[in-house]
Every structure is written in C-alpha cells, then in structure tokens.
C-alpha positions in Angstrom: 1.6 8.5 -23.1 -0.5 9.3 -20.1 -1.2 6.6 -17.6 -4.7 5.8 -16.5 -5.6 6.0 -12.8 -5.9 2.2 -12.8 -2.3 1.9 -14.1 -1.0 4.4 -11.6 -2.8 2.5 -8.8 -1.4 -0.8 -9.9 2.2 0.6 -10.0 1.7 2.0 -6.5 0.5 -1.4 -5.2 3.3 -3.3 -6.9 5.9 -0.8 -5.5 4.5 -1.1 -2.0 4.5 -4.9 -2.1 8.1 -5.0 -3.4 9.1 -2.7 -0.5 7.3 -5.0 1.9 9.2 -8.0 0.4 12.5 -6.2 0.9 11.6 -5.4 4.5 10.7 -9.0 5.1 13.9 -10.2 3.6 15.7 -7.9 6.0 13.9 -9.5 8.9 15.0 -12.9 7.7 18.6 -11.7 7.5 18.3 -10.3 11.0 17.1 -13.6 12.3 20.0 -15.4 10.6 22.4 -12.9 12.1 20.9 -13.4 15.6 19.8 -9.7 16.0 18.1 -8.8 19.3 14.4 -9.4 19.6 13.5 -5.7 19.9 15.2 -4.9 16.6 13.5 -7.8 14.8 10.1 -6.8 16.2 10.6 -3.2 15.1 11.3 -4.3 11.6 8.3 -6.7 11.6 6.2 -3.8 12.6 7.4 -1.9 9.6 6.5 -4.9 7.4 3.1 -5.1 8.9 2.5 -1.4 8.3 3.7 -1.7 4.7 1.4 -4.6 4.0 -1.5 -2.8 5.6 -0.9 0.1 3.3 -0.8 -2.2 0.3 -4.2 -3.7 1.4 -5.7 -0.2 1.6 -4.4 0.6 -1.9 -6.0 -2.6 -3.2 -9.3 -1.8 -1.6 -9.2 1.8 -2.9 -8.4 0.5 -6.4 -11.4 -1.9 -6.2 -13.7 0.8 -5.0 -12.6 3.1 -7.7 -13.0 0.4 -10.3 -16.5 -0.5 -9.2 -17.9 2.9 -8.4 -20.5 4.4 -10.7 -19.0 7.9 -11.1 -20.8 9.7 -13.9 -18.5 12.7 -14.3 -15.1 14.1 -13.4 -16.5 16.0 -10.4 -17.8 12.7 -8.8 -14.5 10.9 -9.6 -12.6 13.8 -8.0 -14.7 13.6 -4.9 -14.3 9.8 -4.7 -10.5 10.2 -5.1 -10.4 12.7 -2.2 -12.4 10.3 0.0 -10.1 7.4 -0.9 -7.0 9.6 -0.2 -8.4 10.4 3.2 -9.1 6.7 3.9 -5.5 5.8 3.0 -4.1 8.4 5.4 -6.1 6.9 8.3 -5.2 3.8 10.2 
C-alpha cells in the first residue's frame, strides 16, 4: 500500500527525533566517562543540528497540511519550496 505524504513526513520526523535521542544519550555517556569538553560540545552541536532539522520537518508538515493546494501542480511547487527551505539553515 502506498503511503501518503503525511505518513512519509511523520516517519521522517520520528526517525530524526530517534536519531537525536541517540545522539543525546551518547552525550550523557560521554559526560559519565569524563570525555573532554571539546568532544562533548561537538556531539551537542550534532544534537542541536538534528533537533533543528526535526523542527523544520514539523513546520513543513504543518504548512503542507494547512495549505490550500488545488491540484497536483500546486502541491509539487509547494513541495519544492519546502525541500528548499529544509536545505537552508
């Protein structure tokens, strides 16, 4: 069965958040192991970036859900714009 764009987006968000959780768990282990500050900060930066990406995905999903696209062409243009937004910082 083909997944809807909504289902695909939700899976991407869930996957991203699980990855972020794993990275954060790694930071906690690093802290317990007494790893150097620069290594901890580098990993925290990766966590922050991952959470930022998840936030963008949630926003894109909300825009897609609440947009008033009338046809496939409009939906495709919206998706291109959202993809571009997700690639920028």
